[in-house]
C-alpha positions, 0 to 999 in steps of 0.5 A: 498479514500484509495487504497491498492494493494497486490502482492504475499501475503498470501490468508488471506490478500485478504480475509480480504481486500475483507471483508472491501473494494471493490476488483476492480481488482485482488490485488487492493482494494478501499474504499471511506468511511473509516475513518483514524482510520479504515484505521490505524487498517486495516494497523496494521492487514496487518503489523502484518500478513506480519511480521509473514509471510513476502512474497510479498508486499503491498502498501496503498495510502491514502489522506493526505492534508499535504503531496505532491500532497495531498496523502501519501503512506505506504508499506510492502515488497521490492518494485521495485520502491521507491516513493520519494518526489521531489519539493512538488511532488512525483516521482518514483525512480527505483533501478538500476542494475550494468552492466558489 
């Protein structure tokens, strides 16, 4: 299974992903049957578009048996939370802000 989530990206990202994946919720695209090659080609297109017009963010989650919890992540942009490996699991690390 592959899940791609978009936030504040150009409209062409959404149109392209709707042509190759199911749009189950605004900004959320899923596919059960894309192979690794197709997944990588889709991500390469998104990377090139994002580099040409760096706005918003994208996160892809996909199966990888060699990674913790059997999944891996890729992202574009600056997420509010960072996914980190911790004792063979993933955890969220929030950016902290300094208070006066």
